[in-house]
C-alpha positions as CSV (number, residue, x, y, z in Angstrom):
1,M,46.9,68.5,71.0
2,V,46.4,64.7,70.9
3,L,44.0,63.1,73.3
4,P,43.5,59.4,73.8
5,E,40.9,57.9,71.6
6,G,37.5,58.4,72.9
7,I,38.3,61.3,75.3
8,V,36.4,64.4,74.8
9,P,38.5,67.7,75.0
10,T,37.7,70.2,77.8
11,L,36.6,73.8,77.0
12,D,40.2,75.0,78.1
13,E,41.8,72.5,75.7
14,L,39.3,73.5,72.8
15,K,40.3,77.1,73.4
16,A,44.0,76.2,73.2
17,R,43.6,74.5,69.7
18,E,45.3,76.6,67.0
19,E,42.7,75.5,64.2
20,V,39.8,76.7,66.2
21,R,40.4,80.4,66.5
22,I,37.7,81.6,68.5
23,L,36.4,84.4,70.6
24,Y,34.6,82.4,73.3
25,L,32.8,79.0,73.7
26,R,29.4,78.4,75.4
27,D,27.0,75.7,76.0
28,I,23.7,76.1,74.7
29,D,21.1,73.2,74.4
30,G,23.7,70.6,74.6
31,F,25.8,72.2,71.6
32,L,29.0,74.5,72.2
33,T,28.6,77.4,70.3
34,F,31.6,79.6,68.9
35,E,32.5,82.3,66.5
36,K,34.5,82.6,63.5
37,S,35.3,86.1,61.9
38,Y,36.6,87.4,58.8
39,V,37.9,90.9,58.1
40,I,38.5,92.6,54.6
41,N,40.5,95.5,55.7
42,D,40.3,99.1,54.5
43,T,39.7,99.8,50.8
44,D,40.3,96.1,49.8
45,A,36.6,95.8,50.9
46,A,35.4,97.5,47.7
47,T,37.3,95.1,45.4
48,Q,35.3,91.9,44.5
49,A,38.5,89.9,43.9
50,K,39.4,90.2,47.6
51,Y,36.5,88.2,48.7
52,G,36.4,84.3,48.6
53,V,36.8,81.3,50.5
54,F,37.9,82.1,54.2
55,W,37.5,78.9,56.0
56,I,37.9,75.2,55.7
57,L,35.6,73.4,58.4
58,P,37.8,71.1,60.7
59,F,34.6,69.4,62.1
60,P,30.7,69.5,61.5
61,C,28.7,72.3,62.8
62,V,25.6,74.2,62.3
63,V,25.2,78.0,61.4
64,V,23.4,79.9,64.3
65,N,23.6,83.5,62.8
66,V,26.0,85.8,60.9
67,R,26.7,89.4,61.7
68,E,28.3,92.3,59.7
69,T,29.5,95.6,60.1
70,H,31.6,98.0,57.9
71,S,33.2,101.4,58.6
72,T,32.0,103.2,55.5
73,A,28.9,102.5,53.8
74,E,28.6,102.3,50.1
75,T,26.9,105.0,48.4
76,T,28.1,105.1,44.7
77,A,26.7,101.7,43.6
78,A,23.1,101.2,42.9
79,T,23.1,98.1,45.0
80,L,25.7,96.3,47.0
81,T,25.2,93.3,48.8
82,L,27.2,90.6,50.6
83,D,26.4,86.9,51.1
84,V,28.0,84.0,52.9
85,E,28.1,80.6,50.9
86,K,28.6,77.1,51.8
87,L,30.8,75.1,49.2
88,T,31.0,71.4,49.1
89,G,33.4,69.2,47.2
90,T,34.7,71.0,44.1
91,Q,32.3,73.8,44.0
92,A,33.7,77.0,42.7
93,E,33.2,80.4,44.6
94,G,30.0,81.7,43.7
95,A,28.5,78.3,43.0
96,G,27.5,77.4,46.5
97,N,24.5,77.8,48.6
98,S,23.9,80.8,50.9
99,I,24.0,80.0,54.5
100,L,21.8,83.3,55.1
101,A,18.0,83.9,55.1
102,S,18.7,87.3,53.5
103,V,21.8,89.1,52.2
104,F,23.5,92.0,53.9
105,D,23.1,95.3,52.4
106,L,26.3,97.3,52.3
107,K,24.6,100.5,51.7
108,G,23.4,100.3,55.1
109,T,24.3,102.6,58.1
110,A,28.2,102.4,58.8
111,N,29.5,101.1,62.1
112,T,26.2,99.4,62.9
113,P,26.5,95.7,63.3
114,V,23.6,93.8,61.5
115,T,22.5,90.2,62.6
116,K,21.0,87.9,59.8
117,L,19.3,84.7,60.6
118,P,20.5,81.5,59.0
119,S,18.7,80.0,55.8
120,A,15.7,78.1,56.6
121,T,16.9,75.1,54.5
122,N,18.6,72.7,56.9
123,A,21.0,71.3,54.2
124,D,22.5,74.8,53.7
125,I,23.3,75.4,57.4
126,R,24.6,72.1,58.3
127,L,28.1,72.1,57.5
128,D,30.4,69.1,57.1
129,T,34.3,68.6,57.7
130,D,36.1,70.1,54.8
131,N,33.0,72.1,53.6
132,R,34.1,75.7,52.8
133,L,32.7,79.1,53.7
134,G,33.2,82.0,51.4
135,V,32.1,85.7,51.0
136,I,30.4,86.9,47.8
137,L,30.1,90.6,47.0
138,S,27.4,91.3,44.5
139,A,29.3,93.9,42.5
140,A,32.4,96.1,42.8
141,G,32.1,98.8,45.5
142,N,33.6,102.2,45.7
143,E,33.4,103.5,49.2
144,I,32.7,100.4,51.2
145,N,35.4,100.0,53.7
146,N,36.7,97.6,56.7
147,V,34.1,94.8,56.3
148,V,33.9,92.4,59.3
149,I,31.6,89.2,59.3
150,T,31.2,87.2,62.4
151,I,29.5,83.6,62.0
152,T,28.1,82.0,65.2
153,L,28.2,78.1,64.9
154,K,27.2,75.2,67.2
155,V,28.8,71.9,67.4
156,R,28.3,68.9,69.4
157,L,31.3,67.8,71.5
158,N,31.1,64.4,70.0
159,N,31.6,66.0,66.5
160,L,34.9,67.5,67.6
161,P,38.2,65.6,66.6
162,T,40.2,64.1,69.5
């Protein structure tokens, strides 16, 4: 979609953009909020190498919260956590800053969505164009299965490309 310079896209036009695959848009406090999800299917969820960068940001936005659920909880590993990190420049996976106030416990009850607040550090939750978001597993899992992560973000309309 190409719009004349200075024209702000409508909600319907934003929903149609291929690079913004979202569940819904809503206006809260002058920001549009939207969700970006990442799924690690089946037993792939127990393999650390299946996690990593899942999105390159097309425009600046701010993290509102992050939700996670899994269909089978980890039982064998002593601890198993999941973190979502912001990567800038040439940072390698695992070298970024967490966007979460606390990590997800993958030993928690299966099929129970858990919501985490964003980091209290503004620099960690303010995302710029071409920043990357990645998911990190603290160790290899055994039983963890079907992990779904949904990040709610907010953006000002004037930060969206036209």
